[in-house]
LOMI-742669 format. One record per residue (C-alpha): z, x, y; residue number from 1. Coordinates in nm, 4 decimals, decimal comma, always signed. Layout:
<r w="Z" u="X" v="Y" num="NUM"/>
...
***
This chain:
<r w="+9,1812" u="+8,4829" v="+14,2833" num="1"/>
<r w="+9,4086" u="+8,4710" v="+13,9636" num="2"/>
<r w="+9,2150" u="+8,2254" v="+13,7807" num="3"/>
<r w="+8,8233" u="+8,3858" v="+13,8282" num="4"/>
<r w="+8,9022" u="+8,6791" v="+13,5588" num="5"/>
<r w="+9,0276" u="+8,4077" v="+13,2837" num="6"/>
<r w="+8,7312" u="+8,1711" v="+13,4098" num="7"/>
<r w="+8,5043" u="+8,4840" v="+13,3160" num="8"/>
<r w="+8,6694" u="+8,5458" v="+12,9569" num="9"/>
<r w="+8,6735" u="+8,2081" v="+12,8637" num="10"/>
<r w="+8,3125" u="+8,1627" v="+12,9491" num="11"/>
<r w="+8,2326" u="+8,4882" v="+12,7448" num="12"/>
<r w="+8,4132" u="+8,3655" v="+12,4581" num="13"/>
<r w="+8,2495" u="+8,0279" v="+12,4608" num="14"/>
<r w="+7,8792" u="+8,1948" v="+12,4872" num="15"/>
<r w="+7,9476" u="+8,4824" v="+12,2840" num="16"/>
<r w="+8,1626" u="+8,3620" v="+12,0020" num="17"/>
<r w="+7,9835" u="+8,0799" v="+11,8251" num="18"/>
<r w="+7,6157" u="+8,2630" v="+11,9326" num="19"/>
<r w="+7,8041" u="+8,5336" v="+11,6817" num="20"/>
<r w="+7,8620" u="+8,2777" v="+11,3833" num="21"/>
<r w="+7,5501" u="+8,1684" v="+11,4421" num="22"/>
<r w="+7,3344" u="+8,4373" v="+11,4931" num="23"/>
<r w="+7,4554" u="+8,6009" v="+11,1800" num="24"/>
<r w="+7,3806" u="+8,2914" v="+10,9899" num="25"/>
<r w="+7,0184" u="+8,3227" v="+11,1168" num="26"/>
<r w="+6,9178" u="+8,6595" v="+10,9869" num="27"/>
<r w="+7,0886" u="+8,6278" v="+10,6570" num="28"/>
<r w="+6,8995" u="+8,3121" v="+10,5943" num="29"/>
<r w="+6,5703" u="+8,5038" v="+10,7514" num="30"/>
<r w="+6,7049" u="+8,7461" v="+10,4629" num="31"/>
<r w="+6,6886" u="+8,4398" v="+10,2063" num="32"/>
<r w="+6,3514" u="+8,3147" v="+10,2831" num="33"/>
<r w="+6,1723" u="+8,6808" v="+10,3284" num="34"/>
<r w="+5,9642" u="+8,7795" v="+10,0422" num="35"/>
<r w="+5,9320" u="+9,1319" v="+10,1451" num="36"/>
<r w="+6,2076" u="+9,3857" v="+9,9961" num="37"/>
<r w="+6,2336" u="+9,5797" v="+10,3279" num="38"/>
<r w="+6,2528" u="+9,3091" v="+10,5183" num="39"/>
<r w="+6,5036" u="+9,1291" v="+10,3341" num="40"/>
<r w="+6,7389" u="+9,4936" v="+10,4022" num="41"/>
<r w="+6,6570" u="+9,4364" v="+10,7734" num="42"/>
<r w="+6,7491" u="+9,0732" v="+10,7871" num="43"/>
<r w="+7,1042" u="+9,0910" v="+10,5574" num="44"/>
<r w="+7,1789" u="+9,4127" v="+10,7913" num="45"/>
<r w="+7,1633" u="+9,2617" v="+11,1176" num="46"/>
<r w="+7,3477" u="+8,9574" v="+10,9635" num="47"/>
<r w="+7,6415" u="+9,2351" v="+10,8876" num="48"/>
<r w="+7,6099" u="+9,3878" v="+11,2252" num="49"/>
<r w="+7,6983" u="+9,0419" v="+11,3723" num="50"/>
<r w="+7,9118" u="+8,9687" v="+11,1249" num="51"/>
<r w="+8,1137" u="+9,2626" v="+10,8840" num="52"/>
<r w="+8,2727" u="+9,0153" v="+10,6735" num="53"/>
<r w="+7,9839" u="+8,8143" v="+10,5606" num="54"/>
<r w="+8,0432" u="+8,9106" v="+10,2233" num="55"/>
<r w="+7,7402" u="+8,7697" v="+10,0723" num="56"/>
<r w="+7,5066" u="+8,9453" v="+10,2717" num="57"/>
<r w="+7,6254" u="+9,2280" v="+10,0771" num="58"/>
<r w="+7,5982" u="+9,1048" v="+9,7948" num="59"/>
<r w="+7,2123" u="+9,0058" v="+9,8413" num="60"/>
<r w="+7,1646" u="+9,3247" v="+10,0212" num="61"/>
<r w="+7,3126" u="+9,5627" v="+9,6914" num="62"/>
<r w="+7,1463" u="+9,3633" v="+9,4731" num="63"/>
<r w="+6,8011" u="+9,4657" v="+9,6901" num="64"/>
<r w="+6,9365" u="+9,8776" v="+9,6867" num="65"/>
<r w="+7,0357" u="+9,8578" v="+9,3184" num="66"/>
<r w="+6,6485" u="+9,7386" v="+9,2575" num="67"/>
<r w="+6,5704" u="+10,0147" v="+9,4515" num="68"/>
<r w="+6,8114" u="+10,2812" v="+9,2885" num="69"/>
<r w="+6,9565" u="+10,3883" v="+9,5853" num="70"/>
<r w="+7,3381" u="+10,3576" v="+9,4257" num="71"/>
<r w="+7,5042" u="+10,4971" v="+9,7077" num="72"/>
<r w="+7,4074" u="+10,2198" v="+9,9307" num="73"/>
<r w="+7,4727" u="+9,9429" v="+9,6701" num="74"/>
<r w="+7,7872" u="+10,0993" v="+9,6022" num="75"/>
<r w="+7,8884" u="+10,0922" v="+9,9248" num="76"/>
<r w="+7,7993" u="+9,7212" v="+9,9856" num="77"/>
<r w="+7,9376" u="+9,6335" v="+9,6458" num="78"/>
<r w="+8,2720" u="+9,8004" v="+9,7539" num="79"/>
<r w="+8,2588" u="+9,5906" v="+10,0501" num="80"/>
<r w="+8,2439" u="+9,2910" v="+9,8507" num="81"/>
<r w="+8,4920" u="+9,3498" v="+9,6884" num="82"/>
<r w="+8,7145" u="+9,4265" v="+9,9597" num="83"/>
<r w="+8,6415" u="+9,0963" v="+10,1202" num="84"/>
<r w="+8,6343" u="+8,8782" v="+9,7766" num="85"/>
<r w="+8,8458" u="+9,0697" v="+9,5030" num="86"/>
<r w="+8,8390" u="+8,7968" v="+9,2273" num="87"/>
<r w="+8,5380" u="+8,7889" v="+9,2446" num="88"/>
<r w="+8,3778" u="+8,9093" v="+8,9001" num="89"/>
<r w="+8,0350" u="+8,9693" v="+9,0309" num="90"/>
<r w="+8,0652" u="+9,2820" v="+9,2407" num="91"/>
<r w="+8,3065" u="+9,4423" v="+8,9806" num="92"/>
<r w="+8,0269" u="+9,3645" v="+8,7302" num="93"/>
<r w="+7,7173" u="+9,5487" v="+9,0260" num="94"/>
<r w="+7,9309" u="+9,8608" v="+8,9910" num="95"/>
<r w="+7,9409" u="+9,8751" v="+8,6669" num="96"/>
<r w="+7,5718" u="+9,8664" v="+8,6317" num="97"/>
<r w="+7,5249" u="+10,1062" v="+8,9106" num="98"/>
<r w="+7,7678" u="+10,3907" v="+8,7750" num="99"/>
<r w="+7,6018" u="+10,2674" v="+8,4009" num="100"/>
<r w="+7,3088" u="+10,3691" v="+8,5630" num="101"/>
<r w="+7,4077" u="+10,7048" v="+8,6904" num="102"/>
<r w="+7,6231" u="+10,8162" v="+8,3868" num="103"/>
<r w="+7,9328" u="+10,7976" v="+8,5142" num="104"/>
<r w="+8,0375" u="+10,6184" v="+8,1747" num="105"/>
<r w="+8,4486" u="+10,5953" v="+8,2052" num="106"/>
<r w="+8,3802" u="+10,4045" v="+8,5676" num="107"/>
<r w="+8,1906" u="+10,1856" v="+8,4423" num="108"/>
<r w="+8,3559" u="+10,0815" v="+8,1841" num="109"/>
<r w="+8,6610" u="+10,0402" v="+8,3855" num="110"/>
<r w="+8,4694" u="+9,8259" v="+8,6167" num="111"/>
<r w="+8,3350" u="+9,5763" v="+8,3469" num="112"/>
<r w="+8,6737" u="+9,5775" v="+8,2176" num="113"/>
<r w="+8,8357" u="+9,4469" v="+8,5459" num="114"/>
<r w="+8,5274" u="+9,1514" v="+8,5794" num="115"/>
<r w="+8,6322" u="+9,0726" v="+8,2544" num="116"/>
<r w="+9,0051" u="+9,0607" v="+8,3447" num="117"/>
<r w="+8,8976" u="+8,8095" v="+8,6303" num="118"/>
<r w="+8,6795" u="+8,6345" v="+8,4259" num="119"/>
<r w="+8,7530" u="+8,6317" v="+8,0534" num="120"/>
<r w="+8,4440" u="+8,4221" v="+7,9374" num="121"/>
<r w="+8,1795" u="+8,6490" v="+8,1333" num="122"/>
<r w="+7,9385" u="+8,7681" v="+7,8532" num="123"/>
<r w="+7,7519" u="+8,9337" v="+8,0675" num="124"/>
<r w="+8,0212" u="+9,2261" v="+8,1177" num="125"/>
<r w="+8,0855" u="+9,2102" v="+7,7680" num="126"/>
<r w="+7,7090" u="+9,2632" v="+7,6711" num="127"/>
<r w="+7,7329" u="+9,5710" v="+7,9666" num="128"/>
<r w="+8,0866" u="+9,7072" v="+7,8563" num="129"/>
<r w="+7,9381" u="+9,7315" v="+7,4810" num="130"/>
<r w="+7,6773" u="+9,9284" v="+7,5940" num="131"/>
<r w="+7,8895" u="+10,1396" v="+7,7564" num="132"/>
<r w="+8,1130" u="+10,1903" v="+7,4876" num="133"/>
<r w="+7,7862" u="+10,3120" v="+7,2658" num="134"/>
<r w="+7,7007" u="+10,5281" v="+7,4935" num="135"/>
<r w="+8,0238" u="+10,6717" v="+7,4831" num="136"/>
<r w="+8,0344" u="+10,7327" v="+7,1341" num="137"/>
<r w="+8,2074" u="+10,4603" v="+7,0374" num="138"/>
<r w="+8,0308" u="+10,1696" v="+6,8376" num="139"/>
<r w="+8,2711" u="+10,0159" v="+6,7181" num="140"/>
<r w="+8,3858" u="+9,8803" v="+7,0012" num="141"/>
<r w="+8,0294" u="+9,8335" v="+7,1180" num="142"/>
<r w="+8,0252" u="+9,6297" v="+6,8291" num="143"/>
<r w="+8,3708" u="+9,3960" v="+6,9280" num="144"/>
<r w="+8,1823" u="+9,3874" v="+7,2949" num="145"/>
<r w="+7,8637" u="+9,2470" v="+7,1890" num="146"/>
<r w="+8,0342" u="+9,0448" v="+6,9622" num="147"/>
<r w="+8,2227" u="+8,8736" v="+7,2150" num="148"/>
<r w="+7,9141" u="+8,8034" v="+7,4016" num="149"/>
<r w="+7,7602" u="+8,6360" v="+7,1491" num="150"/>
<r w="+8,0306" u="+8,4621" v="+7,0925" num="151"/>
<r w="+8,0262" u="+8,3673" v="+7,4345" num="152"/>
<r w="+7,6864" u="+8,2641" v="+7,4866" num="153"/>
<r w="+7,4938" u="+8,1867" v="+7,7871" num="154"/>
<r w="+7,1556" u="+8,2825" v="+7,9395" num="155"/>
<r w="+6,9223" u="+8,3710" v="+7,6646" num="156"/>
<r w="+6,8160" u="+8,7188" v="+7,7920" num="157"/>
<r w="+7,2134" u="+8,8268" v="+7,8554" num="158"/>
<r w="+7,2846" u="+8,6867" v="+7,4296" num="159"/>
<r w="+6,9115" u="+8,9035" v="+7,3373" num="160"/>
<r w="+7,0655" u="+9,1878" v="+7,4551" num="161"/>
<r w="+7,4044" u="+9,1752" v="+7,3386" num="162"/>
<r w="+7,2407" u="+9,2039" v="+6,9977" num="163"/>
<r w="+7,0077" u="+9,4756" v="+7,0747" num="164"/>
<r w="+7,3129" u="+9,6494" v="+7,2143" num="165"/>
<r w="+7,5042" u="+9,5709" v="+6,8739" num="166"/>
<r w="+7,2139" u="+9,7173" v="+6,6697" num="167"/>
<r w="+7,2219" u="+9,9964" v="+6,7968" num="168"/>
<r w="+7,6151" u="+10,0298" v="+6,7853" num="169"/>
<r w="+7,5553" u="+9,9219" v="+6,3571" num="170"/>
<r w="+7,3096" u="+10,2095" v="+6,3570" num="171"/>
<r w="+7,5406" u="+10,4861" v="+6,5112" num="172"/>
<r w="+7,7960" u="+10,3357" v="+6,2475" num="173"/>
<r w="+7,4604" u="+10,3437" v="+5,9611" num="174"/>
<r w="+7,4638" u="+9,9792" v="+5,8824" num="175"/>
<r w="+7,1467" u="+9,9544" v="+5,8363" num="176"/>
<r w="+7,0922" u="+9,6273" v="+5,7090" num="177"/>
<r w="+7,3595" u="+9,4350" v="+5,9905" num="178"/>
<r w="+7,1134" u="+9,6741" v="+6,2754" num="179"/>
<r w="+6,7650" u="+9,5157" v="+6,1495" num="180"/>
<r w="+6,9269" u="+9,1961" v="+6,1904" num="181"/>
<r w="+7,0279" u="+9,1835" v="+6,4979" num="182"/>
<r w="+6,7513" u="+9,3246" v="+6,5950" num="183"/>
<r w="+6,5042" u="+9,0653" v="+6,4567" num="184"/>
<r w="+6,7338" u="+8,8476" v="+6,6097" num="185"/>
<r w="+6,6752" u="+9,0563" v="+6,9413" num="186"/>
<r w="+6,3672" u="+8,9796" v="+6,9282" num="187"/>
<r w="+6,3628" u="+8,6111" v="+6,8505" num="188"/>
<r w="+6,5420" u="+8,5470" v="+7,1650" num="189"/>
<r w="+6,3144" u="+8,8036" v="+7,4238" num="190"/>
<r w="+6,0350" u="+8,9803" v="+7,2346" num="191"/>
<r w="+6,1185" u="+9,2241" v="+7,5784" num="192"/>
<r w="+6,3824" u="+9,3842" v="+7,3167" num="193"/>
<r w="+6,0811" u="+9,5314" v="+7,0804" num="194"/>
<r w="+6,0630" u="+9,8648" v="+7,2711" num="195"/>
<r w="+6,3772" u="+9,9248" v="+7,2586" num="196"/>
<r w="+6,4276" u="+9,9412" v="+6,8950" num="197"/>
<r w="+6,3066" u="+10,2735" v="+6,9349" num="198"/>
<r w="+6,4207" u="+10,4070" v="+7,3142" num="199"/>
<r w="+6,7077" u="+10,3664" v="+7,5385" num="200"/>
<r w="+6,8446" u="+10,0509" v="+7,6156" num="201"/>
<r w="+7,0339" u="+10,1337" v="+7,9325" num="202"/>
<r w="+6,7248" u="+10,0725" v="+8,1394" num="203"/>
<r w="+6,6726" u="+9,7844" v="+8,0023" num="204"/>
<r w="+7,0302" u="+9,6200" v="+7,9677" num="205"/>
<r w="+7,0998" u="+9,7185" v="+8,3526" num="206"/>
<r w="+6,8158" u="+9,6121" v="+8,5044" num="207"/>
<r w="+6,8698" u="+9,2391" v="+8,5183" num="208"/>
<r w="+7,1887" u="+9,0703" v="+8,6531" num="209"/>
<r w="+7,3167" u="+8,7089" v="+8,6752" num="210"/>
<r w="+7,0928" u="+8,6359" v="+8,9663" num="211"/>
<r w="+6,7880" u="+8,6696" v="+8,8312" num="212"/>
<r w="+6,5848" u="+8,6107" v="+9,1537" num="213"/>
<r w="+6,6362" u="+9,0011" v="+9,2389" num="214"/>
<r w="+6,4305" u="+9,1172" v="+8,9079" num="215"/>
<r w="+6,1409" u="+9,3339" v="+9,0601" num="216"/>
<r w="+5,8160" u="+9,2899" v="+8,9473" num="217"/>
<r w="+5,8348" u="+9,7460" v="+8,8446" num="218"/>
<r w="+6,0875" u="+9,6422" v="+8,6595" num="219"/>
<r w="+5,9105" u="+9,3963" v="+8,4710" num="220"/>
<r w="+5,6133" u="+9,5930" v="+8,4464" num="221"/>
<r w="+5,7632" u="+9,9073" v="+8,2779" num="222"/>
<r w="+5,9510" u="+9,7016" v="+8,0304" num="223"/>
<r w="+5,5386" u="+9,6235" v="+7,9493" num="224"/>
<r w="+5,4927" u="+9,9629" v="+7,9191" num="225"/>
<r w="+5,7689" u="+10,0510" v="+7,7003" num="226"/>
<r w="+5,6507" u="+9,8082" v="+7,4682" num="227"/>
<r w="+5,2739" u="+9,9727" v="+7,4939" num="228"/>
<r w="+5,4445" u="+10,2963" v="+7,4338" num="229"/>
<r w="+5,6195" u="+10,1821" v="+7,1343" num="230"/>
<r w="+5,2709" u="+10,0118" v="+6,9685" num="231"/>
<r w="+5,1013" u="+10,3600" v="+7,0748" num="232"/>
<r w="+5,4051" u="+10,5559" v="+6,8597" num="233"/>
<r w="+5,3039" u="+10,3729" v="+6,5190" num="234"/>
<r w="+4,9827" u="+10,4315" v="+6,5681" num="235"/>
<r w="+4,9545" u="+10,8104" v="+6,6570" num="236"/>
<r w="+5,2263" u="+10,9290" v="+6,4577" num="237"/>
<r w="+5,1232" u="+10,6260" v="+6,1911" num="238"/>
<r w="+5,5837" u="+10,5363" v="+6,1571" num="239"/>
<r w="+5,6190" u="+10,2604" v="+5,9581" num="240"/>
<r w="+5,8162" u="+10,0415" v="+6,1182" num="241"/>
<r w="+5,9469" u="+9,7183" v="+6,0117" num="242"/>
<r w="+5,7715" u="+9,3987" v="+6,1601" num="243"/>
<r w="+5,9691" u="+9,2145" v="+6,3474" num="244"/>
<r w="+6,0087" u="+8,8587" v="+6,2234" num="245"/>
<r w="+5,9898" u="+8,5650" v="+6,4657" num="246"/>
***
């Protein structure tokens, strides 16, 4: 009689524990394979219900919330992610992006700074922090961080955005020749930067992360629209704009 409860407990542990891990992984993989944003979120949520310590599910779901502009849920996910992986700079970078989009510049800069502390060669974090400094009214610091991102290099889009931010920082400093030279380099690396010579770059800057698979089609369409608006501004108001060199 005394062994019966023990046997029941052992049976439950054997039957439940492997399934717990297997089911969480199963739903996580379904989330990766799905092509529908809401379905992906659903599967990652199911995975986390089964395994609340599955850090990468927080990461993947958090990116989706970010591109849906649901920053409260996104920040919850990355708070959990950084709690589970405090050594990973990606979580702090993503939190910084959310705060950048929300206008919480001091918090954004602090998050990017933490990412840089963890990975001193993380060009994207320098580039994002540069935009935070630029918006906060510290163009010299923006130039420093943008330059550091350019020196580190990496993805063409990352370097292109760094040139764009530095161009706008130079313009704030009244250094038009340097600003125009940097803009031309940004355009050569990524023609999408064209519209952001005359419009706010923040949304463009914060619309991309290291995981390019999460770039939303809507975001890409919005970038194209800004370029169209820039051209219309030239036609309607007959602005004399320097032609970007290819």
